C-alpha positions in Angstrom: -17.5 28.9 -15.2 -20.9 28.0 -13.6 -20.6 24.5 -15.0 -17.1 24.0 -13.5 -18.4 25.3 -10.1 -21.2 22.8 -10.2 -18.8 20.0 -10.9 -16.5 21.0 -8.1 -19.5 21.2 -5.7 -20.7 17.8 -6.8 -17.2 16.3 -6.4 -17.0 17.9 -3.0 -20.3 16.4 -1.9 -19.3 12.9 -3.1 -15.9 13.2 -1.3 -17.7 14.2 1.9 -20.2 11.4 1.7 -17.4 8.9 0.9 -15.4 10.1 3.8 -18.3 9.9 6.2 -19.3 6.4 5.0 -15.7 5.1 5.3 -15.4 6.7 8.8 -18.6 4.9 9.8 -17.2 1.6 8.5 -13.9 2.1 10.3 -15.6 2.9 13.5 -17.9 -0.1 13.2 -15.5 -2.8 12.2 -12.3 -4.3 13.7 -9.7 -3.6 11.0 -7.4 -6.2 12.4 -10.2 -8.8 12.2 -10.8 -7.8 8.6 -7.2 -8.4 7.8 -7.2 -11.7 9.6 -10.2 -12.9 7.5 -8.6 -11.8 4.3 -5.3 -13.4 5.1 -7.0 -16.7 5.8 -8.6 -16.8 2.4 -8.6 -20.1 0.5 -6.4 -19.7 -2.6 -8.4 -22.2 -4.6 -11.7 -20.4 -4.0 -9.9 -17.1 -4.7 -8.8 -18.4 -8.1 -12.3 -19.5 -8.9 -13.6 -16.0 -7.9 -11.1 -14.5 -10.4 -12.3 -16.9 -13.1 -15.9 -15.8 -12.4 -14.9 -12.2 -12.6 -13.2 -12.4 -16.0 -15.9 -14.7 -17.3 -18.4 -11.9 -16.5 -16.3 -9.3 -18.3 -16.0 -11.6 -21.3 -19.7 -12.1 -21.5 -20.2 -8.3 -21.1 -18.0 -7.7 -24.1 -19.9 -10.2 -26.3 -23.2 -8.7 -25.2 -22.0 -5.2 -26.2 -20.8 -6.6 -29.5 -24.4 -7.6 -30.3 -25.7 -4.1 -29.6 -23.1 -1.9 -31.4 -23.8 -0.7 -34.9 -22.4 -2.9 -37.7 -19.2 -1.3 -38.8 -15.9 -2.8 -40.0 -13.9 -0.9 -37.4 -15.8 -2.4 -34.5 -14.0 -5.7 -34.3 -14.0 -7.9 -31.2 -10.5 -6.9 -30.5 -11.4 -3.2 -30.7 -14.4 -3.6 -28.4 -12.3 -5.7 -25.9 -9.6 -3.0 -25.7 -12.2 -0.3 -25.3 -14.0 -2.2 -22.6 -10.8 -2.8 -20.6 -9.7 0.8 -20.9 -13.2 1.9 -19.8 -12.7 -0.4 -16.7 -9.5 1.5 -16.0 -11.3 4.9 -16.1 -14.3 3.5 -14.1 -11.9 2.5 -11.3 -9.8 5.6 -11.1 -12.2 8.4 -12.0 -14.5 9.7 -9.3 -17.6 8.4 -11.0 -19.1 5.1 -12.1 -19.9 6.4 -15.7 -16.4 7.5 -16.7 -15.9 4.2 -18.5 -19.1 4.7 -20.5 -17.8 8.0 -21.7 -14.6 6.3 -22.9 -16.5 3.6 -24.6 -18.8 6.1 -26.3 -15.9 8.2 -27.4 -14.1 5.2 -28.9 -17.2 4.2 -30.9 -17.9 7.7 -32.1 -14.3 8.2 -33.2 -14.3 4.8 -35.0 -17.7 5.1 -36.8 -18.2 8.8 -37.2 -21.7 8.4 -35.7 -23.0 9.1 -32.3 -26.6 8.0 -31.9 -26.2 4.2 -32.4 -22.9 4.0 -30.5 -24.3 5.8 -27.4 -27.6 3.9 -27.7 -25.7 0.6 -27.6 -24.0 1.6 -24.3 -27.3 2.7 -22.7 -29.0 -0.5 -23.8 -26.1 -2.5 -22.6 -26.6 -0.9 -19.1 -30.4 -1.5 -19.3 -29.9 -5.2 -20.1 -27.9 -5.5 -16.9 -30.5 -3.7 -14.8 -33.3 -5.8 -16.3 -31.7 -9.2 -15.5 -30.7 -8.1 -12.1 -34.3 -7.3 -11.4 -35.4 -10.7 -12.7 -32.9 -12.5 -10.6 -34.0 -10.5 -7.5 -37.6 -11.3 -8.1 -36.9 -15.0 -8.5 -34.9 -15.1 -5.3 -37.6 -13.1 -3.5 -40.2 -15.7 -4.0 -37.7 -18.6 -3.6 -36.3 -17.4 -0.2 -39.2 -16.8 2.2 -37.0 -15.6 5.1 -36.3 -12.4 3.2 -40.0 -11.5 3.0 -40.2 -11.6 6.8 -37.3 -9.1 7.3 -38.5 -5.5 7.2 -35.1 -4.1 6.1 -34.7 -6.6 3.2 -38.3 -6.1 2.3 -38.1 -2.3 2.2 -34.8 -2.4 0.4 -36.1 -4.8 -2.3 -39.2 -2.7 -2.8 -37.0 0.4 -3.2 -34.8 -1.5 -5.6 -37.7 -2.6 -7.8 -39.2 1.0 -7.7 -35.9 2.6 -8.8 -35.5 0.0 -11.6 -39.0 0.5 -12.9 -38.8 4.3 -12.6 -35.5 4.2 -14.6 -37.3 2.5 -17.5 -40.3 4.8 -17.2 -38.1 7.9 -17.4 -36.6 7.0 -20.8 -39.6 8.6 -22.3 -38.3 11.9 -21.0 -36.1 13.9 -23.3 -34.9 16.0 -20.4 -33.5 12.9 -18.8 -31.8 11.8 -22.0 -30.2 15.2 -22.3 -28.9 14.8 -18.7 -27.5 11.3 -19.6 -25.8 12.7 -22.6 -24.2 15.5 -20.7 -21.1 13.5 -19.5 -20.0 13.2 -23.1 -19.4 17.0 -23.2 -16.2 16.1 -21.3 -14.8 14.7 -24.5 -15.9 17.5 -26.8 -19.4 16.1 -27.6 -21.5 18.7 -25.7 -23.8 19.4 -28.7 -25.3 16.0 -28.3 -27.5 17.1 -25.5 -29.7 19.0 -28.0 -30.5 15.8 -29.9 -32.4 13.8 -27.3 -35.3 13.2 -29.6 -33.1 11.6 -32.3 -31.4 9.5 -29.6 -34.7 8.4 -28.3 -35.8 7.2 -31.8 -32.5 5.3 -32.2 -33.2 3.4 -28.9 -36.7 2.5 -30.1 -35.2 1.2 -33.4 -33.7 -1.7 -31.5 -37.2 -3.2 -31.6 -36.5 -4.1 -35.2 -33.5 -6.2 -34.2 -35.2 -8.9 -32.1 -32.5 -11.6 -32.7 -29.7 -9.3 -31.4 -31.8 -8.2 -28.5 -32.7 -11.8 -27.6 -29.1 -13.0 -27.8 -27.9 -10.0 -25.8 -30.5 -10.7 -23.1 -29.4 -14.3 -22.9 -25.8 -13.2 -22.4 -27.0 -10.7 -19.8 -28.6 -13.5 -17.8 -25.2 -15.2 -17.9 -23.4 -12.0 -16.8 -25.5 -11.6 -13.8 -25.4 -15.3 -12.9 -21.6 -15.2 -13.0 -21.5 -11.9 -11.1 -23.5 -13.4 -8.3 -21.4 -16.5 -8.5 -18.3 -14.3 -7.9 -19.8 -13.0 -4.6 -20.6 -16.6 -3.6 -17.1 -17.9 -4.3 -15.6 -14.8 -2.6 -17.7 -15.8 0.5 -16.5 -19.4 0.2 -12.9 -18.2 -0.1 -13.3 -16.3 3.2 -15.0 -19.3 4.8 -18.3 -17.5 5.3 -21.6 -19.6 5.1 -23.8 -17.3 3.1 -26.9 -18.9 1.4 -26.7 -18.7 -2.4 -30.4 -17.7 -2.7 -29.8 -14.8 -0.3 -26.9 -13.6 -2.4 -29.1 -13.8 -5.5 -31.5 -11.5 -3.8 -29.2 -8.9 -2.2 -26.2 -8.7 -4.6 -28.3 -6.8 -7.3 -29.3 -4.3 -4.6 -25.8 -3.9 -3.2 -24.4 -3.3 -6.7 -27.2 -0.9 -7.6 -26.6 1.1 -4.4 -22.8 1.2 -5.0 -23.4 2.7 -8.5 -25.5 5.6 -7.3 -23.6 8.8 -8.0 -23.4 9.8 -4.3 -19.9 8.6 -3.4 -16.6 8.0 -5.2 -17.0 4.7 -7.1 -19.3 3.3 -4.3 -16.6 3.3 -1.7 -18.1 3.3 1.8 -21.6 3.0 0.6 -21.0 -0.5 -0.8 -19.4 -1.6 2.5 -22.3 -0.2 4.6 -24.9 -1.9 2.4 -22.9 -5.2 2.6 -22.6 -5.0 6.4 -26.3 -4.3 6.8 -27.5 -7.1 4.5 -25.1 -9.8 5.6 -26.0 -9.1 9.2 -29.4 -10.7 8.3 -27.6 -14.1 7.9 -25.5 -13.7 11.0 -22.3 -12.4 9.3 -20.4 -9.9 11.5 -19.4 -6.4 10.3 -15.7 -7.4 9.9 -16.4 -10.4 7.9 -18.9 -8.6 5.7 -16.4 -5.8 5.1 -13.8 -8.4 4.1 -16.3 -9.7 1.4 -17.0 -6.2 0.2 -13.4 -5.3 0.0 -12.4 -8.5 -1.8 -15.1 -8.0 -4.5 -14.2 -4.3 -4.8 -10.5 -4.9 -5.2 -10.7 -7.7 -7.8 -11.8 -5.2 -10.5 -8.4 -3.4 -10.1 -7.0 -6.3 -12.1 -9.1 -5.4 -15.2 -8.3 -1.8 -14.5 -4.6 -2.6 -14.6 -5.0 -4.4 -17.9 -6.9 -1.4 -19.2 -4.2 1.0 -18.0 -1.6 -1.0 -20.0 -3.7 -1.0 -23.1 -4.4 2.7 -22.8 -0.7 3.7 -22.2 0.6 1.4 -25.0 -1.8 3.0 -27.4 -0.7 6.5 -26.4 2.9 5.4 -26.9 2.2 4.0 -30.3 0.7 7.3 -31.4 3.8 9.3 -30.5 6.1 9.9 -33.6 9.3 8.0 -33.6 12.5 10.0 -32.7 14.9 10.7 -35.5 
């Protein structure tokens, strides 16, 4: 009962923060202007943006395939389906880790193991964080105007600190227990008592340097394409945003939107985008249009995931006599 109360309180807090953030955005921007910017979008650049998005998803699936345990059930088709269904749950559940729970559940059910499947998901996430940090560092030194802006400078320092702290905390078994806790929602609550074994499984990836190297290379491609999606979205909306600036701030915006303080980043993502793009003279309405476009596109993969999830459920039902 206590656990359920905590969950309700947590959900209530996220709902409140989301509501306040969205109210701030609505008060700041001209919604009619946002609609006008979106309606004037260039269809060619929109198409390129969609291609970038699905290219990023495809690279993510191949990266994950390199990290999962070797098992005959874990085919590319199986992982693709699981990834898209996870995208559906990520989009429609009030959390950004709901999809990870689904992916973990699929792997555990298919392999009968839990340590390596869950480690592959965590390492998959860490690969993304690492390459985002590397992209951000490269852009920081290549784009001097950012170093002169106190807001960008402080945000980037905070982003680097959070990223490095994340890696440092993986030595903590208490943290690993906390990360395993979401899997109790699918009947795997006993995993939280096995943090030490899970930690050892993560460290065992050091003995798979080829897989790690290939996954890291794919991860660089994932982040490059993700940033490219933001750039082409800006081009579609006829907004002159420097590419180097996007390479620097997109990792920060995505990281902020993934913090478990709002519902799927709504409101927080828009505020961050408005604040950052103001540095390159993009107005609040235009910045909100970019944020909304990049936030709505993932609904396409969620729709595909919904179809795959529902058709699987339907196949499992016994045929009527």
